[in-house]
PDB file of N, CA, C, O and CB in Angstrom:
ATOM      1  N   MET A   1      27.177 148.906 -63.376  1.00  0.00           N
ATOM      2  CA  MET A   1      26.110 149.146 -64.326  1.00  0.00           C
ATOM      3  C   MET A   1      26.625 148.779 -65.725  1.00  0.00           C
ATOM      4  O   MET A   1      27.709 149.193 -66.137  1.00  0.00           O
ATOM      5  CB  MET A   1      25.623 150.636 -64.266  1.00  0.00           C
ATOM      6  N   ILE A   2      25.834 148.010 -66.419  1.00  0.00           N
ATOM      7  CA  ILE A   2      26.105 147.680 -67.821  1.00  0.00           C
ATOM      8  C   ILE A   2      24.824 147.935 -68.583  1.00  0.00           C
ATOM      9  O   ILE A   2      23.775 147.381 -68.250  1.00  0.00           O
ATOM     10  CB  ILE A   2      26.598 146.187 -67.998  1.00  0.00           C
ATOM     11  N   ASP A   3      24.903 148.775 -69.610  1.00  0.00           N
ATOM     12  CA  ASP A   3      23.718 149.145 -70.398  1.00  0.00           C
ATOM     13  C   ASP A   3      22.578 149.624 -69.498  1.00  0.00           C
ATOM     14  O   ASP A   3      21.420 149.249 -69.683  1.00  0.00           O
ATOM     15  CB  ASP A   3      23.246 147.951 -71.247  1.00  0.00           C
ATOM     16  N   ASN A   4      22.936 150.466 -68.515  1.00  0.00           N
ATOM     17  CA  ASN A   4      21.971 151.038 -67.565  1.00  0.00           C
ATOM     18  C   ASN A   4      21.255 149.999 -66.713  1.00  0.00           C
ATOM     19  O   ASN A   4      20.153 150.248 -66.223  1.00  0.00           O
ATOM     20  CB  ASN A   4      20.952 151.843 -68.310  1.00  0.00           C
ATOM     21  N   LYS A   5      21.872 148.844 -66.536  1.00  0.00           N
ATOM     22  CA  LYS A   5      21.305 147.805 -65.678  1.00  0.00           C
ATOM     23  C   LYS A   5      22.341 147.411 -64.642  1.00  0.00           C
ATOM     24  O   LYS A   5      23.530 147.316 -64.946  1.00  0.00           O
ATOM     25  CB  LYS A   5      20.854 146.569 -66.508  1.00  0.00           C
ATOM     26  N   ALA A   6      21.885 147.180 -63.410  1.00  0.00           N
ATOM     27  CA  ALA A   6      22.786 146.729 -62.359  1.00  0.00           C
ATOM     28  C   ALA A   6      23.186 145.287 -62.631  1.00  0.00           C
ATOM     29  O   ALA A   6      22.346 144.452 -62.969  1.00  0.00           O
ATOM     30  CB  ALA A   6      22.127 146.866 -60.961  1.00  0.00           C
ATOM     31  N   VAL A   7      24.461 145.004 -62.483  1.00  0.00           N
ATOM     32  CA  VAL A   7      24.979 143.658 -62.697  1.00  0.00           C
ATOM     33  C   VAL A   7      25.748 143.255 -61.450  1.00  0.00           C
ATOM     34  O   VAL A   7      26.595 144.007 -60.968  1.00  0.00           O
ATOM     35  CB  VAL A   7      25.886 143.585 -63.974  1.00  0.00           C
ATOM     36  N   VAL A   8      25.457 142.073 -60.928  1.00  0.00           N
ATOM     37  CA  VAL A   8      26.125 141.564 -59.745  1.00  0.00           C
ATOM     38  C   VAL A   8      27.243 140.632 -60.182  1.00  0.00           C
ATOM     39  O   VAL A   8      27.030 139.742 -61.005  1.00  0.00           O
ATOM     40  CB  VAL A   8      25.128 140.837 -58.807  1.00  0.00           C
ATOM     41  N   ASN A   9      28.433 140.835 -59.632  1.00  0.00           N
ATOM     42  CA  ASN A   9      29.548 139.945 -59.904  1.00  0.00           C
ATOM     43  C   ASN A   9      29.307 138.651 -59.132  1.00  0.00           C
ATOM     44  O   ASN A   9      29.462 138.623 -57.911  1.00  0.00           O
ATOM     45  CB  ASN A   9      30.917 140.603 -59.512  1.00  0.00           C
ATOM     46  N   GLN A  10      28.937 137.599 -59.818  1.00  0.00           N
ATOM     47  CA  GLN A  10      28.587 136.334 -59.181  1.00  0.00           C
ATOM     48  C   GLN A  10      29.759 135.731 -58.410  1.00  0.00           C
ATOM     49  O   GLN A  10      29.547 135.003 -57.440  1.00  0.00           O
ATOM     50  CB  GLN A  10      28.098 135.350 -60.224  1.00  0.00           C
ATOM     51  N   ASP A  11      30.991 136.020 -58.826  1.00  0.00           N
ATOM     52  CA  ASP A  11      32.161 135.484 -58.127  1.00  0.00           C
ATOM     53  C   ASP A  11      32.352 136.141 -56.761  1.00  0.00           C
ATOM     54  O   ASP A  11      32.924 135.539 -55.852  1.00  0.00           O
ATOM     55  CB  ASP A  11      33.417 135.678 -58.976  1.00  0.00           C
ATOM     56  N   SER A  12      31.869 137.380 -56.619  1.00  0.00           N
ATOM     57  CA  SER A  12      32.010 138.106 -55.359  1.00  0.00           C
ATOM     58  C   SER A  12      30.761 138.039 -54.491  1.00  0.00           C
ATOM     59  O   SER A  12      30.800 138.423 -53.322  1.00  0.00           O
ATOM     60  CB  SER A  12      32.349 139.544 -55.636  1.00  0.00           C
ATOM     61  N   CYS A  13      29.663 137.560 -55.045  1.00  0.00           N
ATOM     62  CA  CYS A  13      28.387 137.550 -54.333  1.00  0.00           C
ATOM     63  C   CYS A  13      28.432 136.581 -53.156  1.00  0.00           C
ATOM     64  O   CYS A  13      28.803 135.417 -53.310  1.00  0.00           O
ATOM     65  CB  CYS A  13      27.243 137.175 -55.285  1.00  0.00           C
ATOM     66  N   LEU A  14      28.046 137.081 -51.969  1.00  0.00           N
ATOM     67  CA  LEU A  14      27.963 136.242 -50.783  1.00  0.00           C
ATOM     68  C   LEU A  14      26.536 135.771 -50.522  1.00  0.00           C
ATOM     69  O   LEU A  14      26.301 134.982 -49.607  1.00  0.00           O
ATOM     70  CB  LEU A  14      28.489 136.995 -49.574  1.00  0.00           C
ATOM     71  N   GLY A  15      25.585 136.246 -51.318  1.00  0.00           N
ATOM     72  CA  GLY A  15      24.200 135.843 -51.125  1.00  0.00           C
ATOM     73  C   GLY A  15      23.552 136.461 -49.909  1.00  0.00           C
ATOM     74  O   GLY A  15      22.558 135.941 -49.401  1.00  0.00           O
ATOM     75  N   CYS A  16      24.102 137.569 -49.434  1.00  0.00           N
ATOM     76  CA  CYS A  16      23.612 138.175 -48.190  1.00  0.00           C
ATOM     77  C   CYS A  16      22.340 138.994 -48.382  1.00  0.00           C
ATOM     78  O   CYS A  16      21.594 139.207 -47.426  1.00  0.00           O
ATOM     79  CB  CYS A  16      24.683 139.053 -47.593  1.00  0.00           C
ATOM     80  N   GLY A  17      22.087 139.450 -49.589  1.00  0.00           N
ATOM     81  CA  GLY A  17      20.879 140.226 -49.858  1.00  0.00           C
ATOM     82  C   GLY A  17      21.021 141.721 -49.653  1.00  0.00           C
ATOM     83  O   GLY A  17      20.043 142.456 -49.799  1.00  0.00           O
ATOM     84  N   ARG A  18      22.214 142.191 -49.317  1.00  0.00           N
ATOM     85  CA  ARG A  18      22.392 143.628 -49.082  1.00  0.00           C
ATOM     86  C   ARG A  18      22.123 144.442 -50.335  1.00  0.00           C
ATOM     87  O   ARG A  18      21.605 145.555 -50.241  1.00  0.00           O
ATOM     88  CB  ARG A  18      23.801 143.912 -48.581  1.00  0.00           C
ATOM     89  N   CYS A  19      22.456 143.923 -51.497  1.00  0.00           N
ATOM     90  CA  CYS A  19      22.202 144.651 -52.744  1.00  0.00           C
ATOM     91  C   CYS A  19      20.702 144.816 -52.959  1.00  0.00           C
ATOM     92  O   CYS A  19      20.243 145.854 -53.436  1.00  0.00           O
ATOM     93  CB  CYS A  19      22.839 143.917 -53.948  1.00  0.00           C
ATOM     94  N   MET A  20      19.951 143.787 -52.603  1.00  0.00           N
ATOM     95  CA  MET A  20      18.500 143.822 -52.741  1.00  0.00           C
ATOM     96  C   MET A  20      17.910 144.891 -51.829  1.00  0.00           C
ATOM     97  O   MET A  20      17.022 145.641 -52.234  1.00  0.00           O
ATOM     98  CB  MET A  20      17.890 142.444 -52.421  1.00  0.00           C
ATOM     99  N   GLU A  21      18.408 144.957 -50.592  1.00  0.00           N
ATOM    100  CA  GLU A  21      17.933 145.953 -49.643  1.00  0.00           C
ATOM    101  C   GLU A  21      18.343 147.365 -50.047  1.00  0.00           C
ATOM    102  O   GLU A  21      17.603 148.316 -49.796  1.00  0.00           O
ATOM    103  CB  GLU A  21      18.457 145.641 -48.255  1.00  0.00           C
ATOM    104  N   ALA A  22      19.512 147.514 -50.670  1.00  0.00           N
ATOM    105  CA  ALA A  22      20.042 148.833 -51.009  1.00  0.00           C
ATOM    106  C   ALA A  22      19.443 149.408 -52.287  1.00  0.00           C
ATOM    107  O   ALA A  22      19.511 150.618 -52.504  1.00  0.00           O
ATOM    108  CB  ALA A  22      21.535 148.759 -51.148  1.00  0.00           C
ATOM    109  N   CYS A  23      18.867 148.577 -53.127  1.00  0.00           N
ATOM    110  CA  CYS A  23      18.347 149.047 -54.410  1.00  0.00           C
ATOM    111  C   CYS A  23      17.143 149.970 -54.181  1.00  0.00           C
ATOM    112  O   CYS A  23      16.128 149.533 -53.640  1.00  0.00           O
ATOM    113  CB  CYS A  23      17.950 147.846 -55.312  1.00  0.00           C
ATOM    114  N   PRO A  24      17.245 151.233 -54.585  1.00  0.00           N
ATOM    115  CA  PRO A  24      16.154 152.179 -54.341  1.00  0.00           C
ATOM    116  C   PRO A  24      14.898 151.886 -55.166  1.00  0.00           C
ATOM    117  O   PRO A  24      13.815 152.375 -54.845  1.00  0.00           O
ATOM    118  CB  PRO A  24      16.626 153.579 -54.635  1.00  0.00           C
ATOM    119  N   ASN A  25      15.041 151.102 -56.210  1.00  0.00           N
ATOM    120  CA  ASN A  25      13.909 150.812 -57.091  1.00  0.00           C
ATOM    121  C   ASN A  25      13.337 149.417 -56.899  1.00  0.00           C
ATOM    122  O   ASN A  25      12.463 148.991 -57.653  1.00  0.00           O
ATOM    123  CB  ASN A  25      14.323 150.982 -58.519  1.00  0.00           C
ATOM    124  N   GLU A  26      13.830 148.702 -55.888  1.00  0.00           N
ATOM    125  CA  GLU A  26      13.419 147.321 -55.640  1.00  0.00           C
ATOM    126  C   GLU A  26      13.561 146.471 -56.896  1.00  0.00           C
ATOM    127  O   GLU A  26      12.715 145.630 -57.202  1.00  0.00           O
ATOM    128  CB  GLU A  26      11.974 147.276 -55.139  1.00  0.00           C
ATOM    129  N   GLY A  27      14.660 146.714 -57.617  1.00  0.00           N
ATOM    130  CA  GLY A  27      14.892 146.039 -58.891  1.00  0.00           C
ATOM    131  C   GLY A  27      15.734 144.782 -58.787  1.00  0.00           C
ATOM    132  O   GLY A  27      16.006 144.138 -59.801  1.00  0.00           O
ATOM    133  N   ILE A  28      16.156 144.419 -57.576  1.00  0.00           N
ATOM    134  CA  ILE A  28      17.003 143.240 -57.400  1.00  0.00           C
ATOM    135  C   ILE A  28      16.272 142.233 -56.520  1.00  0.00           C
ATOM    136  O   ILE A  28      15.771 142.579 -55.449  1.00  0.00           O
ATOM    137  CB  ILE A  28      18.381 143.625 -56.777  1.00  0.00           C
ATOM    138  N   THR A  29      16.216 141.011 -56.971  1.00  0.00           N
ATOM    139  CA  THR A  29      15.663 139.934 -56.160  1.00  0.00           C
ATOM    140  C   THR A  29      16.669 138.787 -56.156  1.00  0.00           C
ATOM    141  O   THR A  29      17.471 138.640 -57.077  1.00  0.00           O
ATOM    142  CB  THR A  29      14.265 139.464 -56.703  1.00  0.00           C
ATOM    143  N   ILE A  30      16.609 137.994 -55.117  1.00  0.00           N
ATOM    144  CA  ILE A  30      17.478 136.828 -55.018  1.00  0.00           C
ATOM    145  C   ILE A  30      16.593 135.591 -55.016  1.00  0.00           C
ATOM    146  O   ILE A  30      15.709 135.439 -54.173  1.00  0.00           O
ATOM    147  CB  ILE A  30      18.380 136.885 -53.736  1.00  0.00           C
ATOM    148  N   THR A  31      16.849 134.715 -55.975  1.00  0.00           N
ATOM    149  CA  THR A  31      16.112 133.460 -56.070  1.00  0.00           C
ATOM    150  C   THR A  31      17.120 132.326 -56.124  1.00  0.00           C
ATOM    151  O   THR A  31      17.979 132.290 -57.005  1.00  0.00           O
ATOM    152  CB  THR A  31      15.173 133.439 -57.319  1.00  0.00           C
ATOM    153  N   ILE A  32      17.013 131.406 -55.187  1.00  0.00           N
ATOM    154  CA  ILE A  32      17.922 130.253 -55.158  1.00  0.00           C
ATOM    155  C   ILE A  32      17.095 129.026 -55.514  1.00  0.00           C
ATOM    156  O   ILE A  32      16.204 128.623 -54.767  1.00  0.00           O
ATOM    157  CB  ILE A  32      18.624 130.087 -53.745  1.00  0.00           C
ATOM    158  N   THR A  33      17.402 128.443 -56.658  1.00  0.00           N
ATOM    159  CA  THR A  33      16.670 127.259 -57.104  1.00  0.00           C
ATOM    160  C   THR A  33      17.423 125.969 -56.794  1.00  0.00           C
ATOM    161  O   THR A  33      16.821 124.899 -56.708  1.00  0.00           O
ATOM    162  CB  THR A  33      16.397 127.346 -58.596  1.00  0.00           C
ATOM    163  N   ASP A  34      18.743 126.073 -56.627  1.00  0.00           N
ATOM    164  CA  ASP A  34      19.577 124.920 -56.305  1.00  0.00           C
ATOM    165  C   ASP A  34      19.870 124.974 -54.807  1.00  0.00           C
ATOM    166  O   ASP A  34      20.715 125.755 -54.369  1.00  0.00           O
ATOM    167  CB  ASP A  34      20.909 124.909 -57.155  1.00  0.00           C
ATOM    168  N   LEU A  35      19.182 124.155 -54.025  1.00  0.00           N
ATOM    169  CA  LEU A  35      19.315 124.215 -52.577  1.00  0.00           C
ATOM    170  C   LEU A  35      20.723 123.885 -52.090  1.00  0.00           C
ATOM    171  O   LEU A  35      21.095 124.301 -50.992  1.00  0.00           O
ATOM    172  CB  LEU A  35      18.335 123.276 -51.944  1.00  0.00           C
ATOM    173  N   SER A  36      21.511 123.159 -52.862  1.00  0.00           N
ATOM    174  CA  SER A  36      22.893 122.883 -52.459  1.00  0.00           C
ATOM    175  C   SER A  36      23.722 124.160 -52.494  1.00  0.00           C
ATOM    176  O   SER A  36      24.780 124.227 -51.868  1.00  0.00           O
ATOM    177  CB  SER A  36      23.524 121.812 -53.372  1.00  0.00           C
ATOM    178  N   TYR A  37      23.258 125.163 -53.212  1.00  0.00           N
ATOM    179  CA  TYR A  37      23.948 126.452 -53.274  1.00  0.00           C
ATOM    180  C   TYR A  37      23.940 127.129 -51.895  1.00  0.00           C
ATOM    181  O   TYR A  37      24.844 127.906 -51.588  1.00  0.00           O
ATOM    182  CB  TYR A  37      23.285 127.372 -54.333  1.00  0.00           C
ATOM    183  N   ILE A  38      22.943 126.844 -51.076  1.00  0.00           N
ATOM    184  CA  ILE A  38      22.871 127.410 -49.730  1.00  0.00           C
ATOM    185  C   ILE A  38      24.071 126.956 -48.909  1.00  0.00           C
ATOM    186  O   ILE A  38      24.643 127.750 -48.162  1.00  0.00           O
ATOM    187  CB  ILE A  38      21.554 127.002 -49.032  1.00  0.00           C
ATOM    188  N   ASP A  39      24.459 125.690 -49.038  1.00  0.00           N
ATOM    189  CA  ASP A  39      25.646 125.196 -48.338  1.00  0.00           C
ATOM    190  C   ASP A  39      26.894 125.961 -48.769  1.00  0.00           C
ATOM    191  O   ASP A  39      27.746 126.289 -47.943  1.00  0.00           O
ATOM    192  CB  ASP A  39      25.833 123.695 -48.597  1.00  0.00           C
ATOM    193  N   LYS A  40      26.997 126.242 -50.069  1.00  0.00           N
ATOM    194  CA  LYS A  40      28.137 127.013 -50.583  1.00  0.00           C
ATOM    195  C   LYS A  40      28.123 128.418 -49.997  1.00  0.00           C
ATOM    196  O   LYS A  40      29.168 128.931 -49.594  1.00  0.00           O
ATOM    197  CB  LYS A  40      28.108 127.077 -52.131  1.00  0.00           C
ATOM    198  N   LEU A  41      26.950 129.047 -49.946  1.00  0.00           N
ATOM    199  CA  LEU A  41      26.852 130.395 -49.392  1.00  0.00           C
ATOM    200  C   LEU A  41      27.266 130.417 -47.926  1.00  0.00           C
ATOM    201  O   LEU A  41      27.953 131.341 -47.491  1.00  0.00           O
ATOM    202  CB  LEU A  41      25.427 130.930 -49.543  1.00  0.00           C
ATOM    203  N   ILE A  42      26.860 129.415 -47.165  1.00  0.00           N
ATOM    204  CA  ILE A  42      27.226 129.350 -45.749  1.00  0.00           C
ATOM    205  C   ILE A  42      28.737 129.243 -45.601  1.00  0.00           C
ATOM    206  O   ILE A  42      29.323 129.923 -44.759  1.00  0.00           O
ATOM    207  CB  ILE A  42      26.534 128.155 -45.060  1.00  0.00           C
ATOM    208  N   LYS A  43      29.375 128.401 -46.404  1.00  0.00           N
ATOM    209  CA  LYS A  43      30.830 128.264 -46.339  1.00  0.00           C
ATOM    210  C   LYS A  43      31.512 129.581 -46.697  1.00  0.00           C
ATOM    211  O   LYS A  43      32.492 129.966 -46.059  1.00  0.00           O
ATOM    212  CB  LYS A  43      31.309 127.145 -47.280  1.00  0.00           C
ATOM    213  N   ASP A  44      31.002 130.269 -47.709  1.00  0.00           N
ATOM    214  CA  ASP A  44      31.573 131.554 -48.104  1.00  0.00           C
ATOM    215  C   ASP A  44      31.401 132.581 -46.990  1.00  0.00           C
ATOM    216  O   ASP A  44      32.321 133.350 -46.709  1.00  0.00           O
ATOM    217  CB  ASP A  44      30.918 132.060 -49.401  1.00  0.00           C
ATOM    218  N   LEU A  45      30.233 132.599 -46.353  1.00  0.00           N
ATOM    219  CA  LEU A  45      29.977 133.547 -45.267  1.00  0.00           C
ATOM    220  C   LEU A  45      30.845 133.248 -44.049  1.00  0.00           C
ATOM    221  O   LEU A  45      31.286 134.168 -43.361  1.00  0.00           O
ATOM    222  CB  LEU A  45      28.501 133.516 -44.874  1.00  0.00           C
ATOM    223  N   GLU A  46      31.093 131.970 -43.780  1.00  0.00           N
ATOM    224  CA  GLU A  46      31.898 131.574 -42.633  1.00  0.00           C
ATOM    225  C   GLU A  46      33.330 132.120 -42.725  1.00  0.00           C
ATOM    226  O   GLU A  46      34.009 132.255 -41.707  1.00  0.00           O
ATOM    227  CB  GLU A  46      31.924 130.051 -42.517  1.00  0.00           C
ATOM    228  N   ALA A  47      33.776 132.425 -43.916  1.00  0.00           N
ATOM    229  CA  ALA A  47      35.103 133.016 -44.069  1.00  0.00           C
ATOM    230  C   ALA A  47      35.129 134.443 -43.539  1.00  0.00           C
ATOM    231  O   ALA A  47      36.201 134.987 -43.272  1.00  0.00           O
ATOM    232  CB  ALA A  47      35.534 132.992 -45.537  1.00  0.00           C
ATOM    233  N   HIS A  48      33.951 135.057 -43.383  1.00  0.00           N
ATOM    234  CA  HIS A  48      33.866 136.460 -42.974  1.00  0.00           C
ATOM    235  C   HIS A  48      33.213 136.661 -41.609  1.00  0.00           C
ATOM    236  O   HIS A  48      33.515 137.630 -40.912  1.00  0.00           O
ATOM    237  CB  HIS A  48      33.103 137.236 -44.003  1.00  0.00           C
ATOM    238  N   ILE A  49      32.322 135.753 -41.228  1.00  0.00           N
ATOM    239  CA  ILE A  49      31.596 135.884 -39.968  1.00  0.00           C
ATOM    240  C   ILE A  49      31.401 134.515 -39.334  1.00  0.00           C
ATOM    241  O   ILE A  49      31.567 133.489 -39.993  1.00  0.00           O
ATOM    242  CB  ILE A  49      30.236 136.574 -40.189  1.00  0.00           C
ATOM    243  N   GLU A  50      31.050 134.503 -38.064  1.00  0.00           N
ATOM    244  CA  GLU A  50      30.730 133.232 -37.401  1.00  0.00           C
ATOM    245  C   GLU A  50      29.266 132.901 -37.668  1.00  0.00           C
ATOM    246  O   GLU A  50      28.379 133.681 -37.321  1.00  0.00           O
ATOM    247  CB  GLU A  50      31.014 133.305 -35.857  1.00  0.00           C
ATOM    248  N   VAL A  51      29.012 131.759 -38.279  1.00  0.00           N
ATOM    249  CA  VAL A  51      27.662 131.324 -38.596  1.00  0.00           C
ATOM    250  C   VAL A  51      27.272 130.212 -37.621  1.00  0.00           C
ATOM    251  O   VAL A  51      27.997 129.228 -37.471  1.00  0.00           O
ATOM    252  CB  VAL A  51      27.558 130.840 -40.080  1.00  0.00           C
ATOM    253  N   SER A  52      26.131 130.373 -36.963  1.00  0.00           N
ATOM    254  CA  SER A  52      25.708 129.318 -36.039  1.00  0.00           C
ATOM    255  C   SER A  52      24.275 128.917 -36.316  1.00  0.00           C
ATOM    256  O   SER A  52      23.737 128.041 -35.639  1.00  0.00           O
ATOM    257  CB  SER A  52      25.856 129.776 -34.582  1.00  0.00           C
TER     258      SER A  52
END
């Protein structure tokens, strides 16, 4: 929390959406405008889980 606002560490974000689901006020949304970012997210997730 910074200035009473939730802040996501972009370097640690896996793009999984768990923060969005966990927010009791529905105050977090995920919007991906750069579709090449999806490839990056998949590679990051593959380090932790098997993606098929």
